[in-house]
C-alpha positions in Angstrom: 0.0 0.0 0.0 1.5 3.3 -1.1 0.0 6.6 0.2 0.8 10.1 -1.1 0.0 13.1 1.0 -0.2 16.5 -0.7 -0.2 20.0 0.6 -1.6 22.2 -2.3 0.2 25.2 -3.6 -1.7 27.9 -1.8 0.5 30.6 -3.5 -1.6 30.1 -6.6 -4.6 31.7 -4.9 -2.8 34.7 -3.5 -2.2 38.0 -5.2 1.3 39.2 -6.2 1.5 41.6 -3.2 0.6 38.9 -0.7 3.0 36.4 -2.2 5.9 38.8 -1.4 5.1 38.6 2.3 3.7 35.1 2.5 5.4 32.6 4.8 6.2 29.1 3.6 5.8 26.8 6.6 6.0 23.0 6.8 2.6 21.3 6.7 2.9 19.8 10.2 -0.5 18.2 10.0 0.5 16.1 7.0 3.9 15.4 8.6 2.1 14.0 11.6 -0.1 11.8 9.5 2.9 10.6 7.5 4.9 9.6 10.6 1.9 7.8 12.1 1.2 5.8 8.9 4.9 5.0 8.5 5.1 3.7 12.1 2.2 1.4 11.2 3.9 -0.1 8.1 2.5 2.1 5.4 4.7 3.2 2.5 4.3 7.0 2.6 5.4 10.0 0.6 4.7 13.8 1.1 4.5 16.6 -1.4 4.5 20.2 -0.3 3.6 21.9 -3.5 3.8 25.5 -2.1 7.4 24.9 -1.0 8.2 23.4 -4.4 6.4 26.4 -6.2 4.7 23.8 -8.4 3.0 24.2 -11.7 0.5 21.8 -13.3 3.1 19.9 -15.3 5.3 19.3 -12.2 2.2 18.2 -10.2 1.3 15.6 -12.9 4.8 14.2 -13.0 5.2 14.0 -9.2 1.8 12.3 -8.7 2.3 9.9 -11.5 5.8 9.0 -10.3 4.6 8.3 -6.8 2.6 5.3 -8.0 0.4 5.8 -5.0 -2.7 3.7 -4.3 -4.2 6.5 -2.2 -3.6 10.2 -2.7 -4.8 12.5 0.0 -4.8 16.3 0.0 -5.1 18.7 2.8 -7.4 21.6 2.2 -8.4 24.9 3.8 -11.3 26.8 2.4 -9.1 28.8 0.0 -7.2 25.8 -1.2 -10.0 23.3 -1.6 -10.3 24.2 -5.3 -6.6 23.3 -5.7 -7.3 20.0 -4.0 -10.2 19.4 -6.4 -7.7 20.0 -9.3 -5.1 17.7 -7.8 -7.8 15.0 -7.4 -8.7 15.4 -11.1 -5.0 15.1 -12.1 -4.6 12.0 -9.9 -7.5 10.3 -11.7 -5.8 11.1 -15.0 -2.3 9.9 -14.3 -3.2 7.1 -11.7 -6.6 5.9 -12.8 -6.7 3.1 -10.2 -5.8 5.3 -7.2 -8.3 6.4 -4.7 -8.4 10.1 -3.6 -9.2 11.7 -0.2 -9.3 15.2 1.1 -9.0 16.3 4.7 -8.4 19.5 6.7 -10.6 22.3 8.0 -12.8 22.8 4.9 -13.8 19.2 4.2 -14.4 18.9 8.0 -17.0 21.7 7.8 -18.4 20.7 4.4 -18.0 16.9 3.9 -21.2 16.5 1.8 -20.8 19.6 -0.3 -17.1 18.7 -0.9 -18.1 15.3 -2.5 -20.9 17.0 -4.4 -18.6 19.6 -5.8 -15.8 17.2 -6.9 -16.6 13.8 -8.3 -12.9 13.0 -8.5 -12.7 12.8 -4.7 -13.6 9.5 -3.2 -13.4 10.3 0.6 -13.5 13.2 3.0 -11.6 13.0 6.2 -13.4 14.7 9.0 -11.4 16.3 11.8 -8.3 14.7 13.3 -6.8 12.5 10.6 -4.1 10.1 11.9 -6.3 7.2 12.9 -8.8 7.7 10.1 -6.1 7.7 7.4 -4.6 4.5 8.9 -7.9 2.7 8.9 -8.7 3.9 5.4 -5.4 2.8 4.1 -5.8 -0.7 5.6 -9.4 -1.0 4.3 -8.3 -0.1 0.8 -5.3 -2.4 0.9 -7.4 -5.4 2.0 -10.6 -4.5 0.0 -12.7 -4.0 3.2 -15.8 -1.8 3.4 -15.2 1.8 4.6 -18.6 2.3 6.0 -17.5 1.3 9.6 -14.7 3.9 9.6 -15.6 6.7 11.9 -15.1 10.3 10.7 -15.4 10.0 6.9 -17.8 10.8 4.1 -18.0 8.6 1.0 -20.4 7.5 -1.8 -22.0 4.1 -1.3 -22.6 1.6 -4.2 -25.6 3.6 -5.4 -23.7 6.9 -5.4 -25.4 8.2 -2.3 -23.2 10.4 -0.1 -22.8 9.0 3.4 -21.3 10.5 6.5 -20.2 8.2 9.3 -20.4 9.1 13.0 -17.8 11.4 14.5 -14.5 9.8 15.6 -13.3 10.7 19.2 -10.3 12.9 19.3 -6.9 11.5 20.3 -6.4 12.0 24.0 -2.9 10.9 24.5 -0.9 13.1 22.1 2.4 11.7 23.5 1.7 8.4 21.7 2.0 10.1 18.3 5.5 9.9 16.7 7.1 13.2 15.9 6.3 14.7 12.4 8.1 13.1 9.5 10.1 16.1 8.7 12.6 14.0 6.7 9.9 13.7 4.0 9.8 17.5 3.6 12.0 19.9 1.6 13.3 21.6 4.7 15.5 24.0 2.9 12.5 25.6 1.1 10.8 27.0 4.2 11.0 30.6 5.3 9.0 33.4 6.8 9.6 37.1 7.2 11.1 37.9 10.6 13.0 34.7 11.2 16.2 35.5 12.9 18.1 32.3 12.6 18.1 29.4 10.1 17.5 26.5 10.0 14.1 27.2 11.7 11.2 24.9 12.3 7.6 24.9 13.6 6.4 22.8 16.5 2.9 22.1 17.9 2.8 21.1 21.6 -1.0 21.0 22.0 -4.3 20.7 20.2 -7.8 22.1 20.9 -9.2 25.4 22.2 -11.7 25.7 25.1 -12.8 29.2 24.1 -15.7 30.3 21.9 -14.7 33.2 19.7 -17.4 33.7 17.1 -15.0 34.3 14.2 -13.2 31.0 14.6 -14.0 27.4 13.5 -11.1 25.6 15.0 -13.3 24.0 17.6 -14.8 22.0 14.8 -11.5 20.5 13.7 -9.5 20.3 16.9 -12.3 20.2 19.6 -13.0 22.4 22.6 -10.9 20.3 25.0 -7.3 21.5 25.5 -5.2 18.4 24.8 -1.5 18.7 25.5 1.8 16.9 25.2 3.9 16.4 28.3 6.9 18.7 28.8 9.2 15.8 28.4 7.6 14.8 25.1 7.9 18.4 23.8 11.5 18.5 24.8 12.3 15.2 23.2 11.1 16.7 19.9 13.2 19.8 20.4 16.1 17.5 21.1 15.5 15.9 17.7 15.2 19.3 16.0 18.4 20.5 17.4 20.5 17.4 17.2 19.2 15.8 14.0 18.3 18.9 11.9 20.5 21.6 13.4 17.6 23.9 14.1 18.4 27.3 15.5 14.9 28.8 15.8 11.5 27.3 16.6 8.1 28.8 16.1 5.5 27.2 18.4 2.2 27.4 16.5 -0.2 26.3 19.2 -3.5 28.1 19.6 -3.1 28.1 23.4 0.6 27.5 24.3 0.3 29.4 27.6 -3.1 27.9 28.7 -1.5 25.8 31.5 1.1 28.0 33.3 2.8 25.2 35.2 3.3 23.3 31.9 4.9 26.4 30.3 7.2 26.6 33.4 8.2 23.0 33.1 9.0 23.3 29.3 11.1 26.4 30.0 12.9 24.6 32.9 13.9 21.8 30.5 15.0 24.3 27.9 17.1 26.1 30.4 18.7 22.9 31.6 19.7 22.0 28.0 21.1 25.4 27.3 20.8 24.9 23.5 22.0 27.5 21.0 18.3 28.1 20.2 15.7 30.8 20.1 11.9 30.4 20.1 8.7 32.4 19.6 4.9 31.9 19.8 4.1 33.3 16.4 0.6 32.0 16.2 -0.6 34.1 19.1 -1.3 33.6 22.7 -4.1 34.9 25.0 -3.5 38.0 27.1 -5.5 36.5 30.1 -3.2 33.4 30.3 0.2 35.1 30.9 1.9 36.7 33.9 5.1 38.8 34.2 7.0 35.9 35.9 5.9 33.5 33.1 7.1 35.9 30.4 10.4 36.5 32.1 10.9 32.7 32.4 10.1 32.3 28.7 12.7 34.9 27.9 15.3 33.1 30.1 14.5 29.9 28.3 15.2 31.4 24.8 11.9 32.9 23.7 12.4 36.3 21.9 8.9 37.0 20.6 5.3 36.6 21.7 2.3 37.3 19.5 -1.2 38.1 20.9 -4.5 37.7 19.2 -6.0 41.1 20.1 -8.6 41.5 17.3 -10.3 44.8 18.4 -9.8 47.9 20.4 -13.4 48.3 21.3 -14.7 46.7 24.5 -18.2 46.0 23.2 -16.8 44.3 20.1 -14.6 42.1 22.2 -17.7 41.0 24.1 -19.7 40.4 21.0 -17.0 38.1 19.5 -16.9 36.3 22.8 -13.2 36.8 23.1 -13.2 36.5 26.8 -10.5 39.3 27.3 -10.6 43.0 28.2 -8.6 45.9 26.8 -7.0 46.2 30.3 -5.8 42.6 30.2 -4.4 43.1 26.7 -2.5 46.3 27.7 -1.2 44.6 30.8 0.1 41.6 29.0 1.8 43.6 26.3 3.4 45.8 29.0 4.6 42.7 30.8 6.1 41.2 27.6 8.0 44.4 27.0 9.3 44.4 30.6 10.4 40.8 30.1 12.5 41.9 27.0 10.3 40.2 24.4 9.4 41.4 21.0 5.6 41.9 20.8 3.3 41.2 17.9 -0.5 41.7 17.6 -3.2 40.5 15.3 -6.2 42.8 14.6 -9.4 42.4 12.5 -11.9 44.7 10.8 -15.4 43.6 10.1 -16.3 42.1 13.4 -19.9 41.9 14.4 -21.3 45.3 15.2 -18.3 47.3 13.8 -18.7 50.6 12.1 -16.2 53.4 11.5 -16.0 54.5 15.1 -15.1 51.0 16.4 -12.6 50.4 13.6 -10.8 53.7 14.3 -10.6 52.7 18.0 -8.8 49.5 16.9 -6.3 51.5 15.0 -5.7 53.9 17.9 -5.4 51.0 20.3 -2.8 49.3 18.2 -0.8 52.5 18.1 -1.2 52.9 21.9 0.1 49.4 22.5 3.1 50.3 20.3 3.8 46.7 19.3 6.9 45.7 17.3 4.6 44.1 14.7 1.0 44.7 14.0 -1.1 42.8 11.4 -4.5 44.2 10.3 -6.8 42.0 8.3 -10.4 42.1 7.1 -12.3 39.2 8.6 -12.5 36.2 6.2 -15.9 34.4 6.7 -14.8 31.0 7.8 -17.3 28.1 7.1 -18.2 26.5 10.4 -17.7 29.6 12.5 -20.8 31.2 14.3 -20.1 34.5 12.7 -20.0 33.0 9.2 -23.4 31.5 9.7 -24.8 34.8 10.9 -23.3 36.7 7.9 -24.7 34.0 5.5 -28.1 34.4 7.0 -28.4 38.1 7.7 -25.7 39.8 5.7 -24.2 39.6 2.2 -21.4 37.3 0.9 -20.0 38.6 -2.4 -18.4 35.4 -3.6 -19.1 31.7 -3.5 -15.7 30.9 -5.0 -13.8 29.1 -2.3 -10.4 30.4 -3.6 -11.5 33.9 -2.7 -11.8 33.0 1.0 -8.3 34.1 2.0 -7.0 36.7 4.3 -5.2 38.6 1.5 -8.3 39.1 -0.6 -10.5 42.1 -0.7 -13.5 42.1 1.7 -15.8 39.2 0.9 -18.9 40.3 2.9 -21.0 43.1 4.4 -22.8 42.8 7.7 -24.4 45.7 9.5 -22.2 48.8 9.4 -19.2 46.8 8.2 -19.4 47.8 4.5 -16.9 46.8 1.8 -15.5 50.3 1.2 -15.2 51.0 4.9 -13.3 47.8 5.8 -10.9 48.3 2.9 -10.3 51.9 3.8 -9.7 51.0 7.5 -7.2 48.3 6.6 -5.2 50.6 4.4 -5.4 53.4 6.9 -4.2 51.1 9.7 -1.1 50.0 7.9 -0.3 53.5 6.8 -0.8 55.1 10.2 0.9 52.3 12.1 4.0 51.7 10.0 4.8 55.0 8.5 6.0 56.4 11.8 9.8 57.0 12.3 10.1 55.1 15.5 8.4 52.0 14.1 10.8 52.0 11.1 13.8 52.4 13.4 12.4 49.6 15.6 12.0 47.3 12.7 15.6 48.0 11.4 17.0 47.3 14.9 15.4 43.8 14.9 17.3 42.7 11.8 19.8 40.0 12.5 20.8 38.7 9.0 20.7 39.6 5.3 17.8 37.1 4.6 15.7 38.7 7.4 16.5 42.2 6.0 15.4 41.2 2.5 12.3 39.7 3.9 11.5 42.9 5.8 12.1 44.9 2.5 9.6 42.7 0.6 7.1 42.8 3.5 7.5 46.6 3.7 6.8 46.9 0.0 3.7 44.8 0.4 2.6 47.0 3.3 3.2 50.1 1.3 1.1 48.9 -1.6 -1.6 47.7 0.7 -1.7 51.1 2.5 -2.3 52.8 -0.9 -4.8 50.3 -2.2 -5.1 46.6 -3.1 -3.0 45.3 -5.9 -4.8 44.2 -9.0 
């Protein structure tokens, strides 16, 4: 049994401006599935088409040469059309192969996905390791798939069926580390990285919060599931000793959720005294940090913490069920600065109930926080999120093309006072007012540690400049 896992080339759906500042990160989800299948005797290959900057001819050759029996693609909403295209290619060059698609979008839309693409045989719903193993073995032995939990498929009459939900994996320590040896490690980069080789790491899954703009609870669950500090450090040992990694980006949704666990991870890092730096680039919550924690993280090698801030208006924060206050956010950013950490914040326009006044408050709040890095995006309606469902029912969605549902596109919706022109104006104004300040420019230049980082900052700066003057066409 040969299985090929594919991460679609998401660069195809981004504009030129966004490509300049787009990070290319390892597909950890596929790498976890690959290591799990390999540990259970499956012949496995992985293609990261974004890292390879693929075109259609390359994709056809790579898929054909894999000689795979099962080809499975990962798909977010904005890459699901690429996954459909890859499934079509697979059926052309490997007519006997079965195809599957998993990831956030098929999890939200398993029936619609199969309706939209007849070249896909199976949808993988939610967490994929055990599902992919069972599916691989069923296909290898010509067993029925109808007893596999967590899939959608067509029965012998062509009727789409969805099997019951599979329980999420509770013991994450049992999973082998991601199969990074199957990835083109020299192809990954992101603006702001200080040291290479760098790598991403995920130490937990699941989010117990209820933000209305998010759908992660549908894919990862609302229970916070975590790896032990010892297991996390064993992976870091491998990254440092096997791959020579110098920088790690922890991409958890809730890395600081359990303060004692953070302390134990930091204690183990301090004991090892590796030539290594770390950051929490995916964002942490302001209400789950303290000054002692942040100081300990700094001592352990962390140099940057990012916060999911979203809005500068208290009522908007309540409406999105963020569970944080402006006072908590200000305090956490202050503590991070006191600890000597670089600070980053994520902000959104188009939240429920937002008009011009609330959006301007967000811009002013960002400037008041005086973060090292601020990102301003218009909300992308995410299928499966409570806010998406409200917009679809009560507002207006401009496009039904899945490839348009990306954070670098123009506004895709209107809801209440959040109008298209206003959201676009506020995003451009935010970047212009935030970054075109002398002290921010000086601060960014002082962060540069190498030529590659400088070049990345220049490209990102050009993208910001173009965005502040209007979307590229």
